N, C-alpha and C positions, 0 to 999 in steps of 0.2 A: 206520788205525781199529777199532776192534772190533766186532766183529758186534751187532746192533738188541738182538739178549737180554742181551748183555752190557752192552753201553752203562745199560742202563736199569735190572739188578742195581745197577752201579758210580754211576749217576744215586742211587739209592734211598740209598746205601751214605752218600754226599756228602752226602744230605739230612736223616739221619741226623746224620750225623759233625755240621753245620752249628749242628743243634739244639742238641747238645750243645757248643756253641761254637765248633768252629772254624772260624777264618774266612780257610782257604788258597782258593785256585781249585779247580773241581769239577778242569782238566786233570792238575792236581797226586795229583788222588783215581786218575785215571782211570790216570795212568803206573806209584802204587805200585801199584795193583789187578797191573797187566799183569804189573810186575818182579816179584809176587809171586805170581800163580800161574807164569810162567815157571822160578822157582827153586825153586817143590813137583815139577814135573816133568809130563809129559804121564799122563792115565788115574791121575793123582791122585783125583780126585772132589772136588779140591780148589775151598769156596765161601766167600767170604769174611761175613768177622763185623763187626761194626764193634769187636767185641773185640782183635782181629785188625791192626786200625789205631790 
């Protein structure tokens, strides 16, 4: 499970995506964000924005 701060930010991202018509599950967004952050590497300061998804 992601740390609380990251869960909150992915929940906000999910809500933003849902408002734009996304009909997937919140867990799908969590998994995508986790893999996206891992691919960016540690210490990259990688934030997540709706444009990245």
